[in-house]
C-alpha positions, 0 to 999 in steps of 0.5 A: 946383410939385411936391408937397411931399415928406413927412418920412421915416418909418421903417417896421419890422415889422408892428404887431399889432392893438392899435387898432380898425381896419385893421392898421397897420405898427409905426413907430419912435418918436423915443425909440427912435431916439436912437442915430440922433439922436446920429449925425445931430446930430453929438454929439461936436461939437454939442449935439443938439436936446432934441426928437424927430427931425423926422418925421411920426408917423402912417405913411402906410399907416395913413391912411384911404383917403379921404386919398389921394383928396382934392381939396386945391385944392378944399378950399382954394378953399372957404375963406370966412367960414363956414369961418373961423367953423368953424375958430375953433370947432375951434381953441378946442376942439382947439388953443387949450389947447396953442398959446394965442392972441395974448393967452394963452400955450399950456400947452405951451411946445413947441407953436408960438406962431402969432403969432411962431413958425416952422413946422418942417414948412412953412407952406404949407396942404398941409404944415400939413394933413400936420402936423395929419393925421399929427402932428409931433414932440411934436404928435399926429395929430388923427385925430378931424378930417375933412379939411374941419375940418382945412382950416377950422382951417388957414384960421383960423390963417392969417387970425387969427394969421399974417396979423395977427401973423406975416406972414413965415409966411403962405404965398401961395396962388397958382393955380400952387400949387393946380394942383400939389397932389395931385389928387383928387375927394373932400372926405372924409367930412362933418363931424359935430358931435361932442359926446360929452360932451353925448350920453352918458347919465350917468344921473339924477345927475352929481356935479361942480363947477357954477356956478349961473348966470343969463343976466346972469352968463353974459353978464358971464363972456363978457366976461372976457379969455381969460387970466382965464376962471377969474375968480370973480365976487363972489357967484358961487354955486359948488357945489364938490361938486355932486350935480346931479339931473334931476327931469323924466322921460324917456330920455337921463339928466341931459343930456336933461332940462329941470329940475334941482337941485344939492345941495352935499355939503360944506355940505348945502345945496340950491344951486339949481334951474333949467329949460330946454332945456340942462343946463350949458354943458359947459365943462370939461376932462373934457367939451369939453377946455377948460382954465381954465374950469368948467361953468355952468348954462344956462337959467332959474334958479328959486331959489338958496341962496348958498354957506355952511352949509345947516344951523346948528351944532346945538350953537350954533344959528349958521351961522358958517362954519368951513371951510378958508379958501383963499388967496383968502379963500373957504371950501372943504372939508367942515364938521366931521363932528360938525356935518354929515357926508355919508353918500352917495346911493341910486339908487331906481327913479325918484329919488335919495335923499341921506343925511347927518347934522346933529348926531346926527340922520340926514337923508334928502332927495329932490327932485321936480318939479311943474308945475301950470298949467305953473309949475315947482315944486320939492319937497324932501322931508326925513325927519329922524331924532330930534335932541337939539337944535333944528335950523335950516336955510337953505332959499333966498335971501331972496325965494324963494317957499317953502311947508311941508307938515309939522308946524305947529311947522316954520314958515319964517322969515327971517334974514340974507338967507335963508329959514330953517326951524326944527325943534324937537327935540321935533318930531323925528323928522319928515317934511316937504316944502318947496315952492320956486319962483321969486320972485313965484310966487303960491298956493304955500301952497295947492298945498303944503297940498293935496298928499299927505303928505310921502313916506316915503323909507325904501323907497328906501334898500334895493333898486332895479331894475337900470337897466343890465341889458344885458351887452355882448360884445366879442372879445379880440384877441391879439398874436403871441407871438414876442417877449419879451412877448405882449399882448392888447387887450380890445375896448371896447363903444363902441356901448353903449346909453348912449353912454358914453365908455370913457376908462378910468382905473383897474382892479382884480380881483374875488376870483374872478380871472375878472372886473375892475372898471374906472372911467372919467373920465366917471363910470362903473364897469364890470364885465368878465367873462372877462378870464383867458381866452386868447381868445374874448369878454369881457362888459361890464356898467355897474354905476355911473354919475354919479361925479365924475371917477374916477381910481382904483379898488381892492377891499378885502375884496370891496368896491369903492372909487373915488377921485373928485375929491370923495370916496372912494366905496364902491359897495354892491349892496344886492339882489345884482343886480350894480348899485350901489344905494348910493353910500356916501361912505366919506370926503369930506374932499377939498378941492375948488375949481373949478380944472380941474387938481386931479385926484385920482389913483390908489388904493392900499391898504396891509396895514392897510387905509389908502387912498392917493391923490395930489391935483394942484396948480392949473395955474399958479395959487397953491394955495388949500387944503392938499390942493393938490399932495399925497400923501394917506392916508385912515384904514382906517375912513374917519375922517380924511385925512392929508397925507403929503408935498407939492410935487407938480404933477400926481402921476399915481398912487401906488405903495406900497413895502414900506419905507413909502415911495412912488413918485409920478410928476410932470409937467413944468411950472412949477417942474418942469423935467422929468418926474420919478419920485419916491421919496417919504418922508413929510414931504418937499417935492417941488419945485412952489412952487405946491403948498400949504405950499411952503417960502419957499426956492425953491432946489433944495436945499430940495426932495427930489430925484427918483429920476430926471428923464425927458426929454419927448422920451422920455416926455412924461407918466409915470403910475403905477408898478407892481411885478411881483413874481411868478415868471412875470416871470422876471428882471424879478421884483420890478422896477418898471415905469413906465406912460407916459401920454404915449407909451403904453408901459411902462418898466422902472425901473432903481435904483442900490440901493447909493446911499442918495439914490436915483438911477435911470433908465428904459428902454422895454420892447421893445413897440409903443406902445399906441394910448392913453396908459397910466395904471393897471396891476395884476398879476393875483393868479393868473396874474401877467399885467399888466393895463393901462388908459388913455385919450386925454384931456389931453396924450398922443401916443397918440390913436388911441382914447379908451380902452383895456384891455390884458393883458401877459405875459412869454413867457420869450424873451430881452428883453435889457432893462436892469433895474438900474444902479450908478454907480461912479467913472468907470464905469456898470454895467448889469445886463440881464435876459438875457445879451447876446452878449459880442462886441457887449457889449465893443464900445465903438462900440455905446454913446453917452452924453450928459449935460445939466443942467436949470434949475428955475424958475417957467417951464414946464419947462427946456431942456437946459443944457450938453449934451455927449457923454461918451466910453465908453473901455471896455466889459466884460461881467462874469463874471455874463454879464448886467452890462456895465461902461462906463468913462466918464472924468470921470463926474459928477453930472448931471440927465440922462444918456442911454445908447444901447446896441446889443447882440446878444441870445442869439438873435443879434438886434440890439437897441437899448436907450435908457436915460435917467436921473439921476446924483446921486452919483458915488463917489470913486476908491478909494485 
């Protein structure tokens, strides 16, 4: 048997050094080859596949050298019980979310269902290996896996899914087959246990959603069916906005600790404490990539306080919970500000101080660990300011061992299954310490009575010595500047002392223009100096850590604001050493549940100082709280949050328009038949019936139509739009660019400005695809360069790096890029950034047009409906020299239209431009 031939790969001019590692060739992406796809598919007589062409994605020259020396037959012969077990773990972490299993459908319908589907690139182990290694159509290359791991997961897929459920796809491995495989002596590099989420030093605290879980709880949860892993057991103690704090000393941050508490800042309760050899189980999309799960504590629970207000309302003396009632009957969101209000936290040299108000009293609290005779005792220090009313707090669930060190007037009591503490107004201001331990702990009163007086926390509120004084230097890697755009890559400091993952999710510029701040999905904020240099090195410094999945950052009046899942944070450097000392909660109205999908995306500020971000809906689940699937505005002073529009599934960022509208992208999924760019007007509904507040009418007429739909074959995940409004961008000045997270590219947005409804299209800039998905971009206020950042986290084809930071500028050379379109009766006018040569522009053979419809339903996405070619009968370059009018008889409204143009630019170079968009309205013929 001969070696299975690989699918063809079109290799073009060299790919510049955008990614770390060897120089690799530029390769044509399927979305840039739709003209060839039309020809191959015979569009005039048949409907082409909506998927990209069948080809391996990663070029062979880009493979590591060891891939050409592998003993494939030996790797396959090594299959056995151990490799099956290893393959199962890899499948769960890498493959399950997209492909699903025998019981649970994968999250991406295009991903092969191994129990029933047919392999497109071949089902024999070597072809499966090639698919995993180099990618295929919508599946990105799994570059993080070594050969042994790839063959392990192939073995698991064959034995678990094909042999049991899909035997027709189970290829028989025979001695003849093994003998025909490529010969080699190497097994490749050894597999390493990769748990970067566990290895990272997050610092002393990490904000997140945590379920306080004992051994019995974890055992019960392990029995849930795969499709119900997000089930909430009755009485589960979930800290939705949990500030987890390490109490024991030592290096490595919270992940390396042995004793922790978690404070929940929606309810101002100390939700619990635990000890052990591990912090949490790391089950979460931002940790081990798992969907439909949430992190649980591991180890030994010492005490808990059930979900509910941590303090009684001072005006009533009652604990009546008035938080938002979710659709499932649970309570979510902060309590009213006049009752309790979270102010933020200070990081002092060796402790965390949390600040909040109860009524008119300011409360500071901090936590310590004592181990007399090896027994863990938890000390909760409270500094309470003057209160005009008596205060009553819930300390812990009944049965917890509690002692008080403080005034005699503060005496523990019992109420409704809780240990409580009443503090008379006459005793305030007061400093006290609560000593807490596992039920049955004896002698706690004596230990507390013999302890030092409660700590004064005032000193910790001011300055703290720098925790990350190191600065790291990395080079700027520029591209050539021969084309219409030049770019540079800022090398990331991946080898940093804290093993921080630099999955970048937001950027903005400091006032000097010489520096930027960037946030990461893993909770860091970094400052980068020297970004305006043409070449040389930039310096990086970590200035904040421990935040809850930041996905946007913006400066206002020199202050740094960060959008987190739980709050809008203002970073305060109190002593001028460049690091954050006070993480001020500027607004914590955010309504948080435990669901993995409810990202808080982007951050923009209008001229009045108001803040804007988008909140994702739950994935394939009923919305629970009003914020699910919405565009939100936070008042300039942080005092309130307003819902502006709803109906979004996963709105990835916000772009503000001068007229008070917004552009917000959304992702294909349930009730969203295709990716979409929305021009958002406050008060409208944008299609996702699993958004909160969706109308009873599920028809298309009840939703606002998008500016355009974007086929996943062109861009599998659009991100934030950015407007380039500076002279340096020439004919692109004032245009909108869409950043593609799914494909790592940039697309100009074409708008039909003569149409009131709004109908648009996109076209990729002539650039190589970036090695990460792109998520945020901002135009530099001085040099007008476009700075970009991105990551490879949830679904993207660009996985060569976990994170990236880039700079892009216009060179002035012709781009021949469409920047606007106008839909007329039986005609499409395309305006280009630069004049194309007339002979090519007027040649109708250089154009192809196809159209298709979509079906919006509760299903995930939609196939193309009634796909058909549309003839171009005339092409005419108009008198402005930049606009081409295409005559398309019987032009009609359509959800999707693809236009491929092969033109010749002013330099005589052939260029291909693929335009994909939506036509909502075609004007009638003039009479």
